[in-house]
C-alpha positions as CSV (number, residue, x, y, z in Angstrom):
1,M,94.2,-32.4,93.0
2,T,91.2,-30.5,94.2
3,P,88.1,-30.2,91.9
4,N,87.9,-27.0,89.8
5,S,85.3,-24.9,91.7
6,Y,84.0,-23.4,88.5
7,L,82.9,-26.7,87.0
8,K,79.6,-26.7,88.9
9,K,78.9,-23.1,88.1
10,L,79.1,-24.0,84.5
11,G,76.8,-27.0,85.0
12,F,79.4,-29.7,84.9
13,S,80.4,-32.4,87.4
14,D,83.7,-32.5,89.3
15,N,84.9,-35.3,87.0
16,D,84.1,-33.8,83.6
17,R,86.8,-33.0,81.1
18,V,86.0,-29.6,79.6
19,V,87.9,-28.0,76.8
20,I,88.0,-24.6,75.1
21,I,89.4,-25.2,71.6
22,H,91.0,-21.9,71.1
23,T,92.6,-20.1,68.1
24,D,95.3,-17.5,68.7
25,D,96.7,-14.7,66.5
26,I,93.5,-13.9,64.7
27,G,94.2,-10.8,62.6
28,M,97.9,-11.3,62.3
29,C,97.3,-11.7,58.6
30,H,94.3,-12.3,56.4
31,A,95.0,-16.0,56.3
32,S,94.3,-16.3,60.0
33,V,90.9,-14.6,59.7
34,Q,89.8,-16.9,56.9
35,A,91.0,-19.9,58.8
36,F,89.0,-18.8,61.9
37,K,85.8,-18.4,59.7
38,D,86.2,-21.9,58.2
39,L,86.9,-23.6,61.5
40,W,84.1,-21.8,63.3
41,N,81.6,-22.8,60.7
42,F,83.1,-26.4,60.6
43,G,82.5,-26.7,64.4
44,T,85.9,-27.9,65.7
45,I,86.8,-24.7,67.6
46,T,84.9,-22.9,70.3
47,S,86.8,-19.6,70.8
48,G,89.5,-17.3,69.4
49,A,91.4,-14.3,70.3
50,T,92.4,-11.3,68.1
51,M,95.6,-9.3,68.0
52,V,94.1,-5.8,68.2
53,P,97.3,-3.9,67.0
54,C,97.6,-6.0,63.8
55,P,96.5,-4.7,60.4
56,W,93.7,-7.2,59.8
57,F,92.0,-6.4,63.1
58,P,89.3,-4.3,61.4
59,T,88.3,-7.4,59.4
60,V,88.1,-9.4,62.5
61,A,85.8,-6.8,64.1
62,Q,83.6,-6.7,61.1
63,M,83.3,-10.5,61.1
64,C,82.3,-10.4,64.8
65,R,79.7,-7.6,64.2
66,E,78.2,-9.6,61.4
67,N,78.3,-12.8,63.5
68,P,77.6,-11.9,67.1
69,E,77.6,-15.5,68.2
70,I,81.3,-15.7,67.6
71,D,83.4,-16.2,70.8
72,M,86.2,-13.8,70.4
73,G,88.6,-12.5,73.1
74,V,91.6,-10.1,73.1
75,H,95.0,-11.7,72.5
76,A,97.0,-9.1,74.5
77,T,100.0,-8.2,72.3
78,L,102.1,-5.7,74.3
79,N,105.3,-3.9,75.1
80,S,104.0,-2.2,78.2
81,E,101.2,-2.8,80.8
82,K,99.1,0.2,79.6
83,E,98.4,-1.5,76.3
84,V,96.1,-4.2,77.8
85,N,93.4,-1.8,78.6
86,A,93.8,0.1,75.3
87,Q,93.5,-3.1,73.3
88,I,90.3,-4.2,75.2
89,E,88.8,-0.8,74.8
90,R,89.6,-0.7,71.1
91,A,88.0,-4.2,70.6
92,L,84.8,-3.1,72.5
93,A,84.6,0.1,70.6
94,A,84.9,-1.8,67.3
95,G,81.8,-3.8,68.2
96,I,83.3,-7.1,69.4
97,D,81.5,-8.7,72.3
98,V,84.8,-9.5,74.0
99,T,84.5,-12.8,75.9
100,H,88.0,-13.0,77.6
101,V,91.6,-11.8,77.7
102,D,94.6,-14.0,77.0
103,S,98.2,-13.5,76.2
104,H,100.4,-13.6,73.1
105,L,103.4,-15.8,73.7
106,G,102.7,-15.8,77.4
107,T,104.4,-12.4,77.9
108,I,101.7,-11.3,80.2
109,M,102.8,-13.8,82.8
110,S,105.9,-11.6,83.4
111,P,106.0,-10.1,86.9
112,L,105.9,-6.7,85.2
113,F,102.5,-7.3,83.5
114,I,100.5,-9.9,85.4
115,Q,98.8,-7.6,87.8
116,S,97.7,-5.3,84.9
117,Y,96.5,-8.3,82.9
118,I,94.3,-9.5,85.8
119,Q,93.0,-6.1,86.7
120,A,92.2,-5.2,83.1
121,A,89.9,-8.2,82.7
122,A,88.5,-8.2,86.2
123,S,87.4,-4.6,86.0
124,R,85.2,-5.5,83.0
125,L,84.1,-8.9,84.4
126,L,86.0,-10.8,81.8
127,P,87.8,-14.1,82.4
128,N,91.6,-14.3,81.8
129,M,93.5,-17.3,80.6
130,L,94.8,-18.3,84.0
131,P,96.1,-21.9,84.6
132,R,96.0,-23.4,88.1
133,T,99.4,-23.9,89.6
134,D,99.0,-27.7,89.2
135,A,97.7,-27.5,85.6
136,K,98.8,-29.8,82.9
137,G,101.1,-27.9,80.7
138,I,102.0,-25.3,83.4
139,E,105.6,-25.7,82.3
140,M,104.8,-23.5,79.3
141,I,105.2,-20.7,81.9
142,G,108.9,-20.1,82.7
143,A,110.3,-21.0,86.0
144,D,111.0,-17.4,87.1
145,E,107.5,-16.3,86.1
146,L,106.0,-19.3,87.9
147,K,107.6,-18.2,91.2
148,I,105.7,-14.9,91.0
149,Y,102.6,-16.5,89.5
150,E,102.0,-19.2,92.0
151,P,101.0,-17.1,95.1
152,V,98.9,-14.8,92.9
153,M,97.0,-17.7,91.4
154,Q,96.3,-19.3,94.7
155,Q,94.8,-16.1,96.0
156,L,92.7,-15.6,92.9
157,E,91.3,-19.2,93.0
158,A,90.4,-18.7,96.7
159,M,88.4,-15.7,95.5
160,G,86.5,-17.8,93.0
161,V,88.2,-16.6,89.8
162,P,87.8,-19.1,87.0
163,M,91.0,-21.2,86.6
164,L,92.3,-23.7,84.0
165,Q,93.4,-27.3,84.8
166,G,95.2,-27.6,81.4
167,L,97.1,-25.4,79.1
168,L,97.9,-27.3,75.9
169,S,99.0,-26.4,72.5
170,M,99.3,-27.8,69.0
171,P,102.9,-27.7,67.7
172,L,104.3,-24.9,65.6
173,D,107.5,-26.6,64.9
174,Q,106.3,-29.9,63.4
175,P,103.8,-29.8,60.4
176,N,103.6,-33.5,60.0
177,G,101.4,-36.0,61.8
178,Q,99.3,-33.3,63.5
179,V,96.0,-35.3,63.4
180,E,97.6,-37.9,65.6
181,T,99.1,-35.2,67.8
182,A,95.7,-33.6,68.2
183,K,94.1,-37.0,69.0
184,D,96.7,-37.7,71.7
185,L,96.3,-34.3,73.3
186,L,92.5,-34.3,73.3
187,G,92.3,-37.9,74.3
188,N,94.3,-37.3,77.4
189,L,92.8,-34.1,78.7
190,P,92.8,-33.6,82.5
191,V,89.6,-33.4,84.5
192,G,88.6,-29.7,84.7
193,I,88.8,-26.9,82.2
194,T,91.6,-26.9,79.5
195,H,92.6,-24.1,77.3
196,F,93.7,-25.9,74.1
197,V,95.5,-23.6,71.6
198,L,96.1,-23.8,67.9
199,H,97.3,-21.2,65.5
200,P,95.5,-21.9,62.2
201,S,96.0,-20.1,58.9
202,I,95.1,-20.9,55.3
203,D,98.1,-21.2,52.9
204,T,98.7,-17.9,51.3
205,A,101.7,-15.9,49.9
206,E,101.2,-13.4,52.7
207,L,101.5,-16.0,55.4
208,R,104.6,-17.6,53.8
209,A,106.2,-14.2,53.7
210,I,105.7,-13.2,57.3
211,A,105.7,-16.5,59.3
212,P,108.7,-18.9,59.3
213,D,106.4,-21.5,60.9
214,W,103.7,-21.1,58.2
215,D,103.7,-24.8,57.3
216,S,102.8,-25.7,60.9
217,R,100.1,-23.0,61.0
218,V,98.6,-24.4,57.8
219,A,98.8,-27.9,59.3
220,N,96.9,-26.7,62.4
221,Y,94.2,-25.5,60.1
222,N,94.0,-28.6,58.0
223,T,94.0,-30.9,61.0
224,F,91.0,-29.2,62.6
225,M,89.2,-29.0,59.2
226,S,89.5,-32.8,58.9
227,D,86.4,-35.0,59.2
228,E,88.7,-37.5,60.9
229,L,89.4,-35.2,63.8
230,K,85.9,-33.9,64.0
231,K,84.5,-37.5,64.4
232,F,87.2,-38.2,67.0
233,I,86.2,-35.2,69.1
234,E,82.5,-36.1,68.8
235,G,83.4,-39.6,70.0
236,E,85.5,-38.6,73.0
237,D,84.0,-38.1,76.5
238,I,84.9,-34.4,76.6
239,R,82.7,-31.3,76.8
240,L,83.3,-28.3,74.5
241,I,82.8,-24.8,75.7
242,G,83.8,-21.3,74.7
243,Y,84.8,-18.4,77.0
244,R,81.4,-16.6,76.7
245,R,79.9,-19.3,78.9
246,I,82.6,-18.7,81.5
247,R,82.2,-14.9,81.3
248,D,78.4,-15.1,81.6
249,A,78.8,-17.3,84.7
250,M,81.2,-14.8,86.2
251,R,78.7,-12.0,85.6
252,K,76.0,-13.9,87.3
253,G,78.2,-14.1,90.4
């Protein structure tokens, strides 16, 4: 495994374990927005991504305008490739200092969309969520998509595009025992940069009505709001960053 070339650009060594603790689906419902606020203030997350087409997006944009230090990207939520650019532009127009572009449910890794995904971010000097082909958790990308993905990623890494050595996620099908799950995942991060995903929401009637996995989303929230996990993270030999730091390093060349 070759060292991640972006580590030194970010001020880390080749052996550092660096993690972006990232919240997805922000704006899907009000419960997700409040969960992000709580976790950001609590200090156990470092980044998030908003679903621009969703009804609570204006509330996310207002939150970001009022708190410009928030690290918020665009969680591309799409049916066609033209939507990626439109969602980024809407987020920028709403006053969000967009830090990156990632993908809802990994749909962007489809051969139909991946080039548009990469180009939409690159044209604005924004990092994408792009795991290396040997990344821990790469199996989250389907086998057919990986065949298309692999040569593209090798070319991008040769060009110096930021790449991820890990793509890990908290479960959405098991609400019990999530503190131990988080400890296991975070305690065994690979060397390099890992995109670590959770989908937190507070417990509301709205969430229960729209999300069959509501209990796991609430468990994601409660887990990362726990003092036990916060102390664990602080005691581990891992480095926390957000996507803004990667974006700013890209823009410096």
